[in-house]
C-alpha positions as CSV (number, residue, x, y, z in Angstrom):
1,M,-42.6,124.2,24.3
2,E,-39.2,122.9,24.9
3,V,-38.0,119.8,22.9
4,R,-35.7,117.2,24.5
5,T,-34.5,114.2,22.5
6,A,-33.9,110.7,23.4
7,A,-30.7,109.5,25.0
8,S,-28.9,106.0,24.9
9,P,-27.5,104.4,28.0
10,R,-24.3,103.8,26.1
11,D,-23.8,107.4,25.7
12,V,-25.4,108.7,29.4
13,K,-22.7,106.7,31.3
14,H,-20.2,109.2,29.9
15,Y,-22.2,112.4,30.7
16,T,-20.6,115.0,32.9
17,T,-23.2,116.3,35.7
18,D,-24.0,119.3,33.6
19,R,-25.0,117.2,30.6
20,L,-27.1,114.9,32.8
21,R,-28.9,117.9,34.1
22,E,-29.5,119.3,30.6
23,E,-30.9,116.1,29.3
24,F,-33.1,114.9,32.1
25,L,-33.8,117.6,34.8
26,I,-36.9,120.0,34.3
27,Q,-36.6,123.3,36.1
28,D,-38.6,126.4,36.4
29,L,-41.7,124.9,35.5
30,F,-43.8,126.7,38.0
31,Q,-43.8,130.3,36.8
32,A,-46.8,132.8,37.7
33,D,-49.2,133.3,34.9
34,K,-47.4,130.8,32.5
35,I,-47.8,127.5,31.1
36,N,-44.6,125.6,30.7
37,L,-44.4,122.6,28.6
38,V,-41.5,120.1,27.9
39,Y,-41.9,117.7,25.2
40,S,-39.7,114.5,25.4
41,H,-39.0,112.2,22.3
42,I,-39.1,109.3,25.1
43,D,-42.6,108.0,24.4
44,R,-43.5,111.4,23.4
45,I,-44.5,112.3,26.8
46,I,-45.3,116.1,27.6
47,T,-44.4,117.3,31.2
48,G,-45.6,120.8,32.1
49,A,-47.4,123.3,34.5
50,A,-49.7,126.0,34.6
51,V,-49.8,128.6,37.4
52,P,-52.7,131.0,36.9
53,F,-52.1,134.1,39.2
54,N,-53.9,137.0,37.9
55,E,-55.0,135.5,34.5
56,K,-56.9,132.6,33.2
57,L,-54.3,130.6,31.2
58,V,-55.4,128.7,27.8
59,L,-53.7,125.3,26.9
60,T,-52.8,125.5,23.1
61,A,-51.0,122.9,21.0
62,G,-48.2,125.3,19.8
63,D,-46.3,124.8,16.6
64,E,-44.5,121.7,17.8
65,L,-47.4,119.3,17.8
66,R,-48.5,120.3,14.5
67,A,-52.3,119.9,15.8
68,E,-55.3,121.8,15.8
69,Y,-55.6,121.7,19.6
70,F,-53.7,120.1,22.3
71,L,-55.6,117.0,22.8
72,Q,-56.3,116.2,19.3
73,R,-54.2,113.1,19.4
74,R,-53.3,113.2,23.0
75,E,-54.7,112.5,26.5
76,L,-53.7,114.5,29.9
77,G,-53.4,114.0,33.3
78,I,-53.4,116.8,36.0
79,I,-52.7,117.0,39.7
80,N,-53.1,120.2,41.6
81,I,-50.2,120.8,44.0
82,G,-51.1,124.4,45.0
83,G,-54.0,126.3,46.3
84,D,-57.7,125.6,45.0
85,G,-58.4,126.3,41.3
86,I,-60.7,125.9,38.5
87,I,-60.2,124.1,35.1
88,T,-62.8,124.6,32.3
89,I,-63.0,121.8,29.7
90,D,-65.0,122.4,26.6
91,G,-67.4,125.0,28.9
92,R,-67.7,122.5,31.7
93,V,-66.5,124.0,35.0
94,Y,-64.2,121.9,37.4
95,E,-63.4,122.9,40.8
96,V,-60.0,121.1,41.2
97,N,-58.8,121.9,44.7
98,A,-55.7,121.1,46.3
99,R,-54.4,117.4,45.6
100,D,-57.4,116.8,43.3
101,G,-56.5,115.2,39.7
102,M,-58.0,115.3,36.4
103,Y,-57.7,113.0,33.5
104,V,-58.8,114.7,30.3
105,G,-59.5,112.3,27.2
106,R,-58.4,112.8,23.7
107,G,-60.5,115.0,21.6
108,A,-61.3,118.0,24.3
109,K,-60.4,121.2,22.7
110,D,-60.9,124.2,25.1
111,I,-58.9,123.9,28.3
112,S,-58.2,126.8,30.6
113,F,-57.0,127.1,34.1
114,E,-57.8,129.6,36.8
115,S,-56.9,130.2,40.7
116,K,-59.9,130.7,43.2
117,D,-57.5,133.0,45.1
118,A,-54.6,134.7,43.7
119,S,-52.8,135.0,47.1
120,C,-52.7,131.2,47.3
121,P,-52.6,130.3,43.3
122,A,-53.3,126.8,41.9
123,K,-50.3,124.8,40.7
124,F,-51.6,122.5,37.8
125,Y,-49.1,119.9,37.1
126,M,-49.4,117.9,33.9
127,N,-48.4,114.8,32.0
128,S,-49.5,114.1,28.3
129,A,-49.2,111.2,26.1
130,P,-50.3,110.2,22.6
131,A,-53.7,108.6,22.6
132,H,-55.3,106.5,19.9
133,V,-58.9,106.3,21.7
134,S,-61.1,108.9,23.5
135,Y,-61.7,108.0,27.1
136,P,-64.2,110.1,29.2
137,T,-62.9,113.1,31.3
138,V,-62.7,112.5,35.0
139,H,-62.3,114.5,38.2
140,I,-60.3,112.7,40.6
141,K,-60.5,113.2,44.4
142,L,-58.5,111.5,47.3
143,E,-61.6,111.9,49.5
144,G,-65.2,112.5,49.2
145,E,-68.2,111.0,47.6
146,A,-68.3,110.0,44.0
147,E,-70.7,111.4,41.7
148,E,-71.1,112.0,37.8
149,G,-67.8,112.7,36.4
150,V,-65.9,112.5,39.6
151,V,-64.0,109.3,40.9
152,I,-62.8,109.0,44.5
153,V,-59.3,107.2,44.7
154,K,-60.3,103.6,45.9
155,D,-58.8,102.3,49.3
156,E,-57.0,99.7,47.3
157,N,-55.2,102.3,45.4
158,K,-54.0,104.1,48.7
159,V,-51.1,101.9,49.3
160,E,-49.0,102.2,52.4
161,L,-45.5,100.8,52.1
162,G,-42.1,100.6,53.8
163,T,-41.2,101.0,57.3
164,L,-39.7,103.9,59.3
165,E,-36.7,101.5,60.2
166,D,-36.0,101.2,56.5
167,S,-36.4,104.9,56.0
168,N,-39.0,104.5,53.2
169,H,-42.5,104.6,55.0
170,R,-44.8,106.1,52.3
171,I,-48.4,106.3,51.1
172,I,-48.8,105.8,47.3
173,N,-52.0,107.2,46.0
174,K,-52.8,105.9,42.5
175,Y,-54.8,108.5,40.6
176,I,-54.9,107.4,36.9
177,V,-54.6,103.5,36.8
178,T,-56.3,100.6,35.2
179,G,-59.5,99.6,37.0
180,Q,-60.1,103.3,38.4
181,V,-59.7,105.7,35.5
182,E,-59.2,104.6,32.0
183,S,-56.7,105.8,29.7
184,C,-54.9,104.8,26.6
185,Q,-51.5,104.6,28.1
186,L,-51.1,107.4,30.7
187,A,-50.8,106.3,34.6
188,M,-50.0,108.9,37.3
189,G,-50.1,109.1,41.1
190,L,-48.8,111.0,44.1
191,T,-46.5,109.3,46.6
192,K,-46.0,110.8,50.1
193,L,-43.1,110.1,52.3
194,L,-44.0,110.1,56.1
195,P,-41.9,112.2,58.5
196,G,-38.4,110.7,59.0
197,S,-38.5,108.5,55.6
198,V,-36.4,109.7,53.0
199,W,-36.1,106.9,50.3
200,N,-38.5,106.2,47.5
201,T,-38.7,103.4,44.9
202,M,-36.9,100.9,46.7
203,P,-35.8,98.3,45.7
204,S,-34.6,99.8,42.6
205,H,-36.4,98.7,39.4
206,T,-36.8,99.4,35.8
207,H,-39.8,98.8,33.5
208,D,-38.9,98.3,30.0
209,R,-42.2,98.8,28.7
210,R,-42.7,102.4,29.9
211,M,-40.8,105.4,30.8
212,E,-41.7,107.6,33.8
213,V,-41.3,111.4,34.9
214,Y,-40.9,112.3,38.6
215,L,-42.0,115.6,40.1
216,Y,-40.5,116.4,43.5
217,F,-42.3,118.9,45.8
218,D,-43.1,119.7,49.6
219,M,-39.6,120.6,50.0
220,D,-38.2,123.5,51.9
221,D,-35.5,125.6,50.4
222,D,-32.6,123.8,52.2
223,S,-33.8,120.5,51.2
224,F,-32.9,118.4,48.4
225,V,-33.3,115.0,46.8
226,M,-30.6,112.9,45.3
227,H,-32.3,111.3,42.3
228,Y,-30.5,108.0,41.2
229,M,-30.9,107.1,37.8
230,G,-29.0,105.2,34.9
231,E,-28.5,101.5,34.2
232,P,-28.4,99.3,37.3
233,Q,-24.7,98.7,37.1
234,E,-23.9,102.1,35.8
235,T,-25.8,104.4,38.2
236,R,-25.9,108.3,38.3
237,H,-27.4,111.0,40.5
238,I,-29.0,114.3,39.8
239,I,-29.3,116.6,42.7
240,M,-33.0,118.1,42.7
241,H,-34.8,120.9,44.8
242,N,-38.5,121.8,45.3
243,E,-40.8,121.5,42.3
244,E,-38.3,120.1,40.0
245,A,-39.0,117.2,37.6
246,V,-36.9,114.4,36.1
247,I,-37.1,112.4,33.2
248,S,-36.6,108.6,33.6
249,P,-36.1,106.7,30.3
250,S,-37.4,103.0,30.6
251,W,-33.9,101.5,30.9
252,S,-33.0,103.6,33.6
253,I,-33.7,103.1,37.6
254,H,-35.7,106.0,39.4
255,S,-34.8,105.8,43.2
256,G,-34.3,109.0,45.3
257,C,-33.0,109.8,48.6
258,G,-33.8,113.0,50.4
259,S,-32.6,115.3,53.2
260,K,-36.0,115.0,54.9
261,A,-39.2,113.7,53.9
262,Y,-40.9,115.0,50.6
263,T,-43.6,114.2,48.0
264,F,-43.5,113.4,44.4
265,I,-45.8,112.8,41.4
266,W,-45.2,109.9,39.2
267,G,-46.3,109.9,35.5
268,M,-45.8,106.9,33.1
269,C,-46.5,105.9,29.6
270,G,-45.4,103.4,27.1
271,E,-46.3,99.8,26.1
272,N,-48.0,98.5,29.3
273,Q,-50.3,100.1,31.9
274,D,-49.8,97.2,34.4
275,Y,-48.8,99.1,37.5
276,G,-46.7,95.6,38.9
277,D,-44.8,95.3,35.5
278,M,-41.3,95.9,36.7
279,D,-37.9,94.2,36.8
280,T,-36.5,94.6,40.3
281,I,-32.9,95.1,41.0
282,A,-31.5,93.4,44.2
283,N,-29.5,96.2,46.2
284,K,-26.5,94.1,46.3
285,D,-26.3,94.3,42.3
286,L,-26.4,98.0,42.2
287,R,-23.4,100.0,41.0
């Protein structure tokens, strides 16, 4: 597990391109038959991925957590961006197919990942935050019928925003949010930009009571996203490619503009779970 320390906005405005990327960009998460994890001191979030190709992969705490098992003091959100897969949690098997999600509550001990078809492996993207209470483990689907242990994303949590004229027409799918899936502090979802749109998270904003991590994907080899970060009057950018993630401190904006449409997963943790708790910055006030 890689460990990243926190960063002050007073220092970040002096960073070079390489230093910005070293501190905030997360690359090479999705590697065959590996679980890769990055632990950030910013709200203690862990960002990771499991790509079971030929092997079943088991999630362990590692030395960094000083825990008996990964979720001894944590909760976990997962979204599968690859082929159909299987997650086994304390002996219970979940078929977590493409675009399905999971919320795994504190106290779950044995967690493993498999792909149904090695020629189209599952790609399990993960965010984990510290937890002080145990909430039920939930399988999350965008469509279908609810049943025991399965939650279907509610219509009110499939939000269409923006316009093609403003280049920001997008669908926000809220997976782990208050009123749908209970969690201690973790919130998570998936936003898909529609063809012809390239801007996300506009108008720009910060949310001082929580941090965020973005994963950009559904991009071809020649595509990129200019991810904008920094204080509203001291903006910086990081050029990002397919299946790369970026850490966004609570003091930083987190907007992006791509060379073409893309999809991204947002994961948040911190003081407040209210999705609308944000401080919007007018476009004319950005620098």
